[in-house]
C-alpha positions in Angstrom: 134.2 111.1 96.0 131.6 112.2 98.6 133.4 110.2 101.3 136.7 111.8 100.3 135.2 115.3 100.4 133.7 114.8 103.8 137.0 113.6 105.3 138.9 116.6 103.8 136.5 119.4 104.9 137.7 119.7 108.6 141.3 119.9 107.4 140.4 122.6 104.9 138.7 124.6 107.7 141.6 124.1 110.1 144.0 125.1 107.4 142.2 128.4 107.0 142.4 128.9 110.8 146.2 128.7 110.7 146.4 132.1 109.0 143.7 133.7 111.1 145.8 134.6 114.1 145.5 138.3 113.2 142.2 138.7 115.1 144.0 137.5 118.2 146.6 140.2 117.7 143.8 142.9 117.3 142.1 141.7 120.4 145.4 141.7 122.3 146.2 145.2 121.0 142.9 146.6 122.1 143.1 144.9 125.5 146.6 146.4 126.0 145.2 149.9 125.2 142.3 149.4 127.6 144.7 148.1 130.3 147.0 151.1 129.9 144.1 153.6 130.0 142.8 152.0 133.2 146.2 152.0 134.9 147.1 155.6 133.9 143.7 156.8 135.1 144.2 155.0 138.4 147.7 156.4 138.9 147.3 160.0 137.6 143.7 161.2 138.1 144.0 161.6 141.9 147.3 163.4 141.6 145.9 165.7 138.9 142.9 166.6 141.2 145.3 167.4 144.0 147.5 169.7 141.9 144.4 171.4 140.5 143.1 172.1 144.0 146.6 173.3 145.1 146.8 175.6 142.2 143.4 177.2 142.9 144.5 177.6 146.6 147.7 179.4 145.5 145.6 181.8 143.4 143.4 182.6 146.3 146.4 183.3 148.5 147.9 185.5 145.8 144.7 187.6 145.6 144.6 187.9 149.4 148.2 189.1 149.6 147.7 191.5 146.7 144.2 193.0 147.3 144.7 195.5 144.5 144.1 192.7 142.0 140.9 191.0 141.2 140.2 187.5 140.0 139.7 188.6 136.4 143.1 190.4 136.2 144.8 187.3 137.7 143.1 185.0 135.1 144.3 187.3 132.3 147.8 187.2 133.6 147.7 183.4 133.8 146.5 183.4 130.2 149.5 185.5 129.2 151.8 183.0 130.9 150.1 180.1 129.0 150.5 181.9 125.7 154.1 182.6 126.4 154.7 179.0 127.2 153.0 177.8 124.0 155.2 180.2 122.0 158.3 178.6 123.5 159.1 181.5 125.9 159.9 180.3 129.5 158.0 182.5 132.0 160.9 182.2 134.4 163.9 184.5 134.3 164.0 187.8 132.3 164.6 189.0 128.7 168.3 188.1 129.0 167.5 184.4 128.6 169.2 182.8 125.6 167.1 182.6 122.5 165.2 179.4 121.7 166.1 179.9 118.0 169.9 180.1 118.0 171.6 177.7 115.8 172.2 175.0 118.4 168.5 175.0 119.5 167.3 175.3 115.9 169.5 172.2 115.0 167.9 170.4 117.9 164.4 171.4 116.8 165.1 170.2 113.2 166.1 166.9 114.6 162.9 166.5 116.6 160.9 167.3 113.4 162.5 164.7 111.1 162.6 162.1 113.8 158.9 162.7 114.6 159.7 163.2 118.4 157.9 166.5 118.6 158.3 167.5 122.2 155.7 170.3 121.9 157.6 172.8 124.0 158.8 174.7 120.9 157.1 175.2 117.6 157.3 177.8 114.8 154.9 180.8 115.4 155.2 182.6 112.0 153.2 181.5 108.9 156.4 181.2 106.9 158.0 179.0 109.6 154.9 176.8 109.9 154.7 176.4 106.1 158.4 175.5 105.9 158.1 173.1 108.7 155.4 171.2 106.8 157.5 170.7 103.7 160.6 170.2 105.7 158.9 167.3 107.5 157.4 166.0 104.3 160.8 165.3 102.8 162.7 165.0 106.0 160.8 162.2 107.7 161.3 159.7 104.8 164.9 160.8 104.6 165.3 160.1 108.3 163.8 156.7 108.0 166.1 155.8 105.1 169.1 157.0 107.1 168.1 155.2 110.2 167.6 152.0 108.2 171.0 152.2 106.7 172.5 153.1 110.1 170.8 150.2 111.7 172.2 147.8 109.1 175.6 149.2 109.5 175.5 148.8 113.3 174.3 145.2 112.9 177.0 144.4 110.4 179.7 145.8 112.7 178.3 143.7 115.6 178.4 140.6 113.5 182.0 141.4 112.5 182.9 141.9 116.1 181.3 138.6 117.0 183.3 136.8 114.4 186.5 138.5 115.5 185.8 137.3 119.0 185.3 133.8 117.6 181.8 133.5 119.0 179.5 132.8 116.1 175.8 132.6 116.6 172.8 134.8 116.0 171.6 134.7 119.6 175.0 135.9 120.8 175.1 138.7 118.3 171.7 139.9 119.4 172.7 139.7 123.1 175.8 141.7 122.4 173.8 144.3 120.4 171.2 144.5 123.2 173.7 144.8 126.1 176.0 147.3 124.4 173.1 149.5 123.2 171.4 149.5 126.6 174.6 150.7 128.2 175.3 153.4 125.6 171.8 154.7 125.1 169.8 153.9 128.2 172.1 153.5 131.2 174.9 156.1 130.8 173.0 159.1 129.2 170.7 159.5 132.2 173.8 160.0 134.4 174.9 162.9 132.1 171.4 164.4 132.0 171.1 164.1 135.8 174.4 166.0 136.3 173.7 168.7 133.7 170.0 169.3 134.2 169.7 168.6 137.9 167.3 165.7 137.4 167.1 162.5 139.3 168.4 159.4 137.6 164.8 158.1 137.3 163.8 161.4 135.5 166.8 161.2 133.2 166.0 157.6 132.4 162.4 158.5 131.7 163.4 161.3 129.4 165.9 159.0 127.6 163.3 156.3 126.8 160.5 158.7 126.0 162.9 160.5 123.5 164.4 157.5 121.8 161.0 155.9 121.4 159.8 159.1 119.6 156.9 159.5 122.1 158.2 162.9 123.1 155.8 164.2 125.7 157.8 167.4 126.2 157.5 167.4 130.0 161.3 167.0 130.2 163.5 168.6 127.5 167.2 169.2 127.7 168.7 172.7 127.7 165.6 174.7 128.6 166.3 175.7 132.2 167.0 179.5 132.2 168.8 179.3 135.5 171.6 177.0 134.1 174.4 177.8 131.7 174.8 175.3 128.9 177.7 174.9 126.6 176.7 175.9 123.0 177.0 172.4 121.5 175.1 170.7 124.3 171.8 170.3 122.5 173.6 169.6 119.2 175.4 166.7 120.8 172.1 165.5 122.3 170.6 165.5 118.8 173.4 163.3 117.5 172.9 160.9 120.4 169.2 160.8 119.6 169.9 159.8 116.0 172.1 156.8 116.9 169.8 155.9 119.8 166.8 155.9 117.5 168.5 153.4 115.1 169.4 151.1 118.0 166.0 151.2 119.7 164.2 150.8 116.3 166.1 147.5 115.7 165.2 146.4 119.2 161.5 147.1 118.6 161.6 145.3 115.3 163.2 142.2 117.0 160.5 142.3 119.7 157.7 142.6 117.1 159.1 139.7 115.1 159.3 137.6 118.3 155.8 138.5 119.3 154.4 137.6 115.9 156.3 134.3 115.8 155.0 133.5 119.3 151.4 134.2 118.3 151.7 132.2 115.1 153.3 129.3 117.1 150.6 129.3 119.7 147.8 129.5 117.1 149.5 126.7 115.0 149.7 124.4 118.1 146.0 125.1 118.7 145.2 124.2 115.1 147.2 121.0 115.4 145.3 120.0 118.5 142.0 120.7 116.7 143.2 118.7 113.7 144.1 115.7 115.9 140.7 116.0 117.7 138.9 116.1 114.3 140.8 113.1 113.0 140.1 111.0 116.1 136.4 112.0 115.9 136.2 111.0 112.3 137.9 107.7 113.0 135.5 106.9 115.9 132.4 107.7 114.0 130.8 104.5 112.5 130.5 104.3 108.8 127.2 105.6 107.6 125.2 103.1 105.5 125.3 103.8 101.8 122.0 103.9 99.7 122.4 102.5 96.2 120.2 104.2 93.7 120.0 102.1 90.5 120.4 104.0 87.3 
């Protein structure tokens, strides 16, 4: 019994290691965050310093051109501009700018709340609006998740039906069709529209598209906010509908990517366990049998 127990202990330990790939995922996740922080700091910190110095230089030039103002008055005016921007009022233009809270813009804002995008360029300023926003999101976010889940299942079923109709069965082909079609509809063509309407470059439109559909929503680029452009009334409402379908597609893509990554980690860890098991088995076979001591009863 003792001999049998000694030969089974390495296998028991290795068997436990087969399900301990989670620490590897945690380490990889933290490493990815540290890598991102380092790269963003390297790319953006110097540009931020340049823009800050340029802004201070522009303020000095402004004070030199308008000597009737002092620095304190200028800083107060800058603070007024910042508060106006935080309240959703664009400092450009005049009082004839369209309202941020007409029905089209309000519909777009409601969509950014339940989808958790939250651009940050517009938010309720009244206590009643803030209170309603809390409860609206409390029930709207789960409703949106359920809706996107059903929408994603429906899209997947339609793709499988299309694949069968084309007489090309196969899970891999279905996923390829789903990926290519969704990429064209939600990531490639929309930036062309946004570039034409908003005056952005294609790269800026693509950046806005992905940041929006991934629900990151920085708010540095938002459609329909340029006071110097005339938008059709349903422009932002159509954009909100595009966001809903794009969210369903990109969520499925992220789920497939997460499943593939987990399977890859489990496979690599399982192969490592198998190699350890083979090494332990060979080591046990090579070890000479220990002499047994007989203790008479």
